[in-house]
C-alpha positions as CSV (number, residue, x, y, z in Angstrom):
1,M,45.9,60.0,-0.6
2,S,49.3,58.6,-1.6
3,F,49.8,57.0,-5.0
4,K,50.2,53.5,-3.5
5,K,47.0,53.9,-1.4
6,E,45.1,55.2,-4.4
7,K,46.1,52.2,-6.4
8,M,45.0,49.8,-3.7
9,S,41.7,51.7,-3.3
10,K,41.0,51.2,-7.0
11,A,42.1,47.6,-6.6
12,Y,39.5,47.1,-3.8
13,K,36.7,48.6,-6.0
14,V,37.6,46.3,-8.9
15,A,37.8,43.3,-6.6
16,Q,34.4,43.9,-5.1
17,E,32.9,44.1,-8.6
18,M,34.8,40.9,-9.5
19,L,33.2,39.1,-6.6
20,K,29.8,39.8,-7.9
21,D,30.6,38.8,-11.5
22,R,32.5,35.7,-10.4
23,L,29.5,34.4,-8.5
24,K,27.2,35.1,-11.5
25,D,29.6,32.9,-13.6
26,V,29.7,30.0,-11.2
27,D,26.4,30.1,-9.1
28,E,23.5,32.3,-10.0
29,S,21.5,31.5,-6.8
30,M,24.5,32.4,-4.6
31,A,25.0,35.6,-6.7
32,K,21.4,36.7,-5.9
33,E,22.0,36.1,-2.1
34,F,25.2,38.0,-2.4
35,D,23.4,41.1,-3.4
36,E,21.7,41.2,0.0
37,I,25.0,41.4,1.8
38,N,25.0,45.2,1.5
39,E,22.1,45.2,3.9
40,S,24.1,43.6,6.7
41,D,24.2,45.6,9.9
42,V,27.9,46.4,10.4
43,V,29.5,48.4,13.2
44,I,33.2,49.3,12.7
45,V,35.3,50.4,15.7
46,R,38.0,52.9,14.7
47,G,41.6,52.1,15.4
48,Q,45.0,53.6,15.0
49,Y,46.7,51.2,12.6
50,D,44.0,49.6,10.5
51,F,41.2,51.2,8.5
52,I,38.5,48.7,7.6
53,E,36.0,51.6,7.3
54,Q,38.0,52.9,4.3
55,V,37.5,49.6,2.5
56,F,33.8,49.6,3.2
57,S,33.3,53.2,2.1
58,G,35.4,52.6,-1.0
59,I,33.4,49.7,-2.2
60,G,30.0,51.1,-1.1
61,L,29.1,48.7,1.7
62,K,26.8,50.2,4.4
63,H,28.3,50.5,7.9
64,K,28.3,52.6,11.1
65,T,31.7,53.8,12.5
66,I,32.3,54.6,16.2
67,G,35.3,55.4,18.3
68,A,36.8,52.7,20.5
69,G,35.9,54.6,23.6
70,N,32.2,54.7,22.6
71,L,31.8,50.9,22.3
72,G,30.8,50.4,25.9
73,S,28.0,52.9,25.8
74,I,26.1,51.8,22.6
75,E,23.6,49.0,22.2
76,L,24.6,46.1,20.1
77,N,22.2,43.7,18.4
78,P,23.2,40.0,18.0
79,E,22.3,40.3,14.4
80,Q,25.1,42.8,13.8
81,I,28.7,42.3,12.9
82,V,31.3,44.3,14.8
83,F,34.6,44.9,13.0
84,I,37.4,46.2,15.3
85,N,40.5,47.8,13.9
86,C,43.9,47.3,15.4
87,P,44.9,47.8,18.2
88,G,41.5,47.1,19.8
89,N,41.8,49.2,22.9
90,V,38.1,49.2,23.8
91,G,38.5,49.3,27.6
92,P,37.0,47.0,30.2
93,R,33.4,48.1,29.6
94,G,33.7,47.7,25.9
95,L,35.2,44.2,26.3
96,R,32.4,43.1,28.5
97,K,29.9,44.4,25.9
98,L,31.7,42.4,23.2
99,V,31.7,39.2,25.2
100,K,28.0,39.4,25.9
101,F,27.4,40.4,22.2
102,V,29.1,37.3,20.9
103,E,27.6,35.0,23.4
104,S,24.2,36.2,22.3
105,G,24.9,35.5,18.7
106,G,26.9,38.4,17.4
107,F,29.8,38.1,14.9
108,L,33.1,39.8,15.8
109,F,36.0,40.5,13.4
110,T,39.3,41.7,14.9
111,T,42.8,42.4,13.5
112,D,46.3,42.1,14.7
113,W,47.0,43.6,18.2
114,A,43.3,43.0,19.1
115,L,44.5,39.4,19.6
116,K,46.2,40.6,22.8
117,H,43.7,43.3,23.8
118,I,40.4,41.6,23.0
119,I,40.6,37.9,22.1
120,E,42.9,36.7,24.9
121,P,41.2,38.4,27.8
122,G,37.6,38.1,26.5
123,F,37.7,34.8,24.7
124,P,40.5,32.7,26.2
125,G,41.6,29.2,25.2
126,Y,41.1,29.4,21.5
127,I,44.1,31.4,20.1
128,K,46.8,33.7,21.5
129,Y,49.7,35.9,20.5
130,N,52.8,33.6,20.1
131,G,55.2,36.2,21.6
132,R,57.1,37.1,18.4
133,S,56.7,40.2,16.2
134,T,56.9,40.3,12.4
135,A,58.9,42.5,10.1
136,D,57.3,44.8,7.6
137,E,57.0,42.5,4.7
138,V,54.7,40.8,2.2
139,V,54.2,37.0,2.4
140,R,52.5,34.4,0.2
141,V,49.4,32.9,1.7
142,E,47.2,29.9,1.0
143,I,43.4,30.3,1.3
144,L,41.9,27.0,2.4
145,S,38.7,27.1,0.4
146,E,38.0,23.3,-0.1
147,E,35.5,23.0,2.7
148,D,33.9,26.4,2.3
149,P,31.3,26.8,-0.5
150,F,31.5,30.6,-0.6
151,L,35.3,30.8,-0.8
152,K,35.4,27.8,-3.1
153,S,33.3,29.7,-5.6
154,L,35.7,32.6,-5.5
155,I,39.2,31.3,-5.1
156,G,40.8,29.0,-7.6
157,E,43.9,26.7,-7.8
158,N,45.8,29.2,-9.9
159,D,45.5,32.1,-7.4
160,D,48.7,33.1,-5.8
161,P,47.6,35.7,-3.2
162,Q,49.9,37.8,-0.9
163,W,49.4,39.2,2.5
164,W,51.0,42.4,3.9
165,L,52.5,42.1,7.4
166,E,53.1,45.5,9.0
167,G,56.1,45.6,11.3
168,S,55.4,44.2,14.8
169,S,52.3,42.2,13.7
170,Y,51.3,39.5,16.1
171,P,51.5,35.9,14.9
172,I,48.6,33.7,15.9
173,Q,49.1,30.5,17.9
174,V,46.1,28.1,17.7
175,L,45.4,26.6,21.2
176,D,42.3,24.6,20.4
177,R,42.6,22.9,17.0
178,D,39.3,21.2,17.4
179,K,37.4,24.5,17.7
180,V,39.5,26.9,15.7
181,E,39.2,26.8,11.9
182,V,42.2,28.1,9.9
183,L,40.9,29.8,6.8
184,V,44.2,31.2,5.6
185,K,47.7,30.1,6.3
186,S,51.3,30.9,5.2
187,K,54.4,28.8,4.9
188,D,56.4,32.0,5.0
189,I,55.0,33.0,8.4
190,K,55.5,29.4,9.7
191,Q,59.1,29.4,8.7
192,R,59.9,32.8,10.1
193,Y,57.6,33.0,13.2
194,N,56.7,29.4,14.1
195,D,53.0,29.6,13.5
196,S,51.3,29.6,10.1
197,A,47.8,30.9,10.8
198,V,46.8,34.1,9.0
199,F,43.0,34.2,9.3
200,V,41.0,32.1,11.7
201,S,37.5,31.7,13.0
202,F,35.8,29.9,15.9
203,D,32.3,29.7,17.5
204,H,31.8,31.1,20.9
205,G,28.4,30.9,22.6
206,Q,25.8,31.5,19.9
207,G,28.1,33.8,18.0
208,K,31.3,33.6,16.0
209,I,34.7,35.3,16.0
210,Y,37.1,36.0,13.1
211,H,40.7,37.2,13.6
212,M,43.5,38.0,11.2
213,I,47.2,38.8,11.6
214,S,48.2,42.3,10.4
215,H,45.6,44.6,8.9
216,F,42.7,44.2,6.6
217,Y,43.4,47.5,4.8
218,L,46.3,46.4,2.5
219,Q,48.9,49.1,1.9
220,R,50.7,47.2,-0.9
221,A,51.5,44.0,-2.7
222,E,54.7,42.9,-4.3
223,T,55.5,41.7,-7.9
224,R,57.4,38.5,-7.0
225,T,56.7,36.7,-10.2
226,E,56.3,37.6,-13.9
227,R,52.6,36.9,-13.5
228,H,52.3,39.4,-10.7
229,K,53.8,42.1,-13.0
230,N,51.0,41.7,-15.5
231,K,48.2,44.2,-15.9
232,G,45.3,44.2,-13.5
233,S,42.9,43.3,-16.3
234,D,44.9,40.1,-16.9
235,Y,43.6,38.9,-13.5
236,L,40.1,39.5,-14.7
237,T,40.5,37.1,-17.6
238,E,41.8,34.5,-15.2
239,K,38.8,34.7,-13.0
240,L,35.9,35.8,-15.1
241,V,34.0,35.1,-18.3
242,M,34.9,38.3,-20.1
243,D,32.9,40.1,-22.8
244,D,33.0,43.6,-24.3
245,M,30.6,44.9,-21.7
246,R,32.6,43.7,-18.8
247,A,35.9,44.7,-20.4
248,S,34.5,48.3,-20.8
249,K,33.2,48.4,-17.2
250,Y,36.5,47.4,-15.7
251,K,38.5,49.7,-17.9
252,T,36.3,52.6,-16.7
253,M,36.9,51.5,-13.1
254,G,40.7,51.6,-13.7
255,A,41.5,47.9,-13.5
256,D,44.9,48.6,-15.3
257,D,45.8,51.4,-12.9
258,A,46.9,48.5,-10.6
259,N,49.0,45.5,-11.5
260,L,47.8,41.9,-11.2
261,A,49.4,41.4,-7.8
262,E,47.6,44.3,-6.3
263,V,44.2,43.3,-7.8
264,E,44.7,39.7,-6.7
265,A,45.6,40.7,-3.2
266,A,42.6,43.0,-2.9
267,Y,40.3,40.3,-4.4
268,S,41.6,37.7,-1.9
269,S,41.2,40.1,1.1
270,S,37.8,41.2,-0.1
271,S,36.7,37.5,-0.5
272,L,37.4,36.9,3.2
273,M,35.6,40.1,4.4
274,N,32.6,39.2,2.3
275,K,32.7,35.6,3.7
276,V,32.2,37.1,7.1
277,L,29.2,39.1,5.9
278,W,27.9,36.0,4.0
279,D,28.2,33.7,7.0
280,K,26.3,36.2,9.2
281,K,23.4,36.6,6.6
282,R,23.1,32.8,6.4
283,R,23.2,32.4,10.2
284,V,20.4,35.0,10.6
285,K,18.4,33.4,7.9
286,E,18.7,30.0,9.4
287,K,17.6,31.3,12.8
288,K,14.5,32.9,11.3
289,D,13.7,29.8,9.3
290,N,13.9,27.7,12.4
291,G,11.7,30.1,14.4
């Protein structure tokens, strides 16, 4: 593992622990429900350019990993969540399986080029690739948490998260603004590539789809401000009620092996991933409660 990847791997582990402690600080009942997220039934489809499974393994979340070519031959349960790494070349049979899965209540999470390979042909009319390609760069993003109780508990006004765009990432054009919810946007992407959406979701049938530009597995963040250059532990004091026990825990985890920008980027990214798991757990619970 390269030095940069090792730093981001540590940042993800710290971020996942921060999510748990943050919820304990702001909402005990939500924190207790959050502990059940690890029981979510997750299937991750391997790709060539994104590595969501590495994030799940690094932070200890249960999942099953399969090859893209195997998707069409396995059984999917509507209570599952399927994460598909870029580029999303699952083939016609796999695509038909995904459409039926979502229509029956399944949750689908896709990244970058899967917009062209899965979302457009399988779920047309919501979003599409806008025809432009990004440079390899890091942009500032805004997480729109005001209307979402889970994200609102985790993301604050002082957060200044970044998003890594790999070269040739596909900008997202929203086609149906009534049905598509933009959860993350970027003025930088809007200025350079015409469309601001970074992470979006929409309902389809009984299920739900989430899609993000670029890749979930962050390779790096940039120190654009003096704040970003601070130690990773400085971000902990911004977000958490710190005591000696927590300080010792995060020191052991290597919080200061990454800078504030890296920990903040991992925390923001992990917050969105856990939101997907959270939403699915709540949807399943509501369905069971309603018989």
